[in-house]
Wavefront OBJ file of the C-alpha trace (Angstrom):
o trace
v -63.092 201.618 10.718
v -60.913 198.539 11.196
v -63.192 196.497 8.916
v -62.942 199.114 6.133
v -59.175 199.229 6.476
v -58.969 195.417 6.426
v -61.194 195.219 3.306
v -59.106 197.906 1.587
v -55.866 196.137 2.471
v -57.153 192.776 1.189
v -58.367 194.447 -2.036
v -55.007 196.143 -2.646
v -53.073 192.913 -2.001
v -55.405 190.914 -4.281
v -55.138 193.449 -7.129
v -51.368 193.707 -6.744
v -50.923 189.948 -6.846
v -53.083 189.614 -9.979
v -51.242 192.407 -11.774
v -47.744 191.311 -10.759
v -48.208 187.673 -11.771
v -47.246 186.811 -15.281
v -46.804 183.607 -17.170
v -43.407 183.012 -18.684
v -43.271 181.305 -22.017
v -40.644 180.317 -24.558
v -38.474 182.945 -26.232
v -40.002 184.296 -29.414
v -38.188 184.337 -32.760
v -35.516 187.001 -33.329
v -36.661 190.073 -35.234
v -35.043 191.361 -38.402
v -32.358 194.009 -38.182
v -33.457 197.535 -38.996
v -31.689 199.885 -41.387
v -28.833 201.981 -40.088
v -29.921 205.519 -39.261
v -28.051 208.758 -39.705
v -25.529 209.595 -36.998
v -27.154 212.147 -34.704
v -23.889 214.080 -34.403
v -23.095 214.236 -38.105
v -23.104 218.027 -38.045
v -20.631 218.428 -35.179
v -17.221 219.690 -36.281
v -14.346 220.410 -33.947
v -10.709 221.392 -33.978
v -7.755 219.783 -32.290
v -6.131 221.717 -29.462
v -4.302 224.601 -31.151
v -1.281 226.265 -29.558
v -2.074 229.948 -29.036
v 0.060 232.185 -31.250
v -0.692 235.905 -31.297
v -0.645 236.067 -35.102
v -3.130 238.918 -35.568
v -2.401 241.428 -32.793
v 0.605 241.083 -30.529
v 1.107 244.192 -28.445
v 1.528 244.612 -24.693
v -2.164 245.366 -24.132
v -3.759 242.986 -26.648
v -3.033 239.479 -27.938
v -5.146 238.071 -30.773
v -4.913 234.828 -32.674
v -6.894 234.355 -35.868
v -7.714 230.920 -37.286
v -9.245 230.566 -40.759
v -12.197 228.188 -40.603
v -13.985 227.447 -43.900
v -16.776 225.558 -42.064
v -17.810 228.749 -40.263
v -19.398 230.501 -43.220
v -22.605 232.403 -43.944
v -24.432 229.204 -44.942
v -23.589 227.756 -41.539
v -24.740 230.803 -39.575
v -27.854 231.389 -41.684
v -29.036 227.843 -40.956
v -28.768 228.226 -37.182
v -25.260 226.922 -36.550
v -23.371 227.895 -33.426
v -19.926 227.475 -31.872
v -18.422 226.987 -28.438
v -14.753 227.583 -27.622
v -12.385 226.524 -24.854
v -8.984 227.573 -23.578
v -6.510 225.633 -21.442
v -2.994 225.933 -20.106
v -2.972 222.763 -18.033
v -3.780 219.255 -19.240
v -7.446 218.360 -18.589
v -8.346 221.813 -17.198
v -10.609 223.488 -19.773
v -12.271 226.875 -19.515
v -15.233 227.853 -21.663
v -14.778 231.206 -23.382
v -15.391 233.943 -22.464
v -13.266 233.521 -19.341
v -11.661 235.973 -16.953
v -9.246 235.547 -14.062
v -6.601 237.172 -11.909
v -3.338 235.319 -12.490
v -0.916 236.409 -9.776
v -2.840 237.711 -6.785
v -6.246 239.005 -5.786
v -5.068 242.585 -6.349
v -3.900 241.975 -9.938
v -6.015 243.280 -12.822
v -8.398 240.845 -14.455
v -7.296 239.225 -17.710
v -10.168 238.469 -20.089
v -10.183 235.869 -22.827
v -12.859 235.543 -25.475
v -13.583 234.064 -28.863
v -15.391 235.675 -31.773
v -16.321 234.031 -35.043
v -16.810 235.944 -38.274
v -18.078 234.961 -41.685
v -16.540 236.623 -44.690
v -18.490 234.803 -47.416
v -20.621 231.772 -48.179
v -17.437 229.701 -48.205
v -15.141 231.203 -45.585
v -14.911 232.464 -42.040
v -12.504 232.723 -39.153
v -12.203 232.509 -35.378
v -10.453 235.207 -33.370
v -9.214 234.425 -29.863
v -8.587 237.626 -27.905
v -6.742 238.229 -24.630
v -6.691 241.613 -22.909
v -6.727 243.195 -19.486
v -10.012 244.534 -18.195
v -8.432 247.930 -17.495
v -6.710 247.882 -20.942
v -3.251 247.884 -19.341
v -0.322 245.650 -20.289
v -0.938 241.930 -19.880
v 1.051 240.531 -16.946
v 4.349 238.782 -17.617
v 3.192 235.537 -15.980
v 0.354 235.309 -18.462
v 2.355 236.306 -21.535
v 4.832 233.563 -20.557
v 2.005 231.035 -21.065
v 1.700 232.298 -24.639
v 5.414 232.365 -25.461
v 6.030 228.943 -23.851
v 3.330 227.334 -26.023
v 1.353 226.154 -22.968
v -1.776 228.145 -23.841
v -4.120 226.276 -26.190
v -7.564 226.834 -27.696
v -10.184 224.543 -29.202
v -13.569 225.131 -30.810
v -16.675 223.157 -31.751
v -19.331 223.882 -34.381
v -22.795 222.460 -34.688
v -25.122 222.994 -37.619
v -28.228 221.977 -35.681
v -27.985 222.360 -31.937
v -30.506 219.646 -31.086
v -28.209 216.991 -32.561
v -25.248 217.961 -30.383
v -25.831 215.886 -27.271
v -24.306 216.540 -23.877
v -22.788 213.050 -23.975
v -21.081 213.755 -27.332
v -19.734 217.040 -25.952
v -18.364 215.255 -22.876
v -16.861 212.458 -25.019
v -15.075 214.958 -27.265
v -13.822 217.237 -24.497
v -13.022 214.447 -22.048
v -14.818 216.291 -19.264
v -16.650 213.207 -17.933
l 1 2 3 4 5 6 7 8 9 10 11 12 13 14 15 16 17 18 19 20 21 22 23 24 25 26 27 28 29 30 31 32 33 34 35 36 37 38 39 40 41 42 43 44 45 46 47 48 49 50 51 52 53 54 55 56 57 58 59 60 61 62 63 64 65 66 67 68 69 70 71 72 73 74 75 76 77 78 79 80 81 82 83 84 85 86 87 88 89 90 91 92 93 94 95 96 97 98 99 100 101 102 103 104 105 106 107 108 109 110 111 112 113 114 115 116 117 118 119 120 121 122 123 124 125 126 127 128 129 130 131 132 133 134 135 136 137 138 139 140 141 142 143 144 145 146 147 148 149 150 151 152 153 154 155 156 157 158 159 160 161 162 163 164 165 166 167 168 169 170 171 172 173 174 175 176 177
């Protein structure tokens, strides 16, 4: 048994030393530069942070902001495009929509926030950002103050082909990493 183990060990060491040895030679000539390729994120479109203004519905139980977005059209959706939206009310704290939270205490009703995108033609569409209470009651004063103070902001991203929108590009744009 010891002889077999010793033979196996010597064989492994001999093979490893032959494989790991390499002869170094002079540096070869530099290759030619290739042609520039297409940017892999060419189809990613995004908005700046937009201050939330309830310009579509502004009642005690429902706040809606509508943003016209020509890039979100039927051509975009028919070819597999998609969107992702965020909301924030503090610098560098982003929430992906839909989002829901209790804003004052654990017993407060849940406030829900969501984004919907609609196409109206081959050349036009819009985004609607909606805020409402889960129980359809009046939205709490503390939350409506975020809207009236201008601290609540939204942002959205579009991608024509999802495989070109890399996680790294998303993190670079949003500043999350």
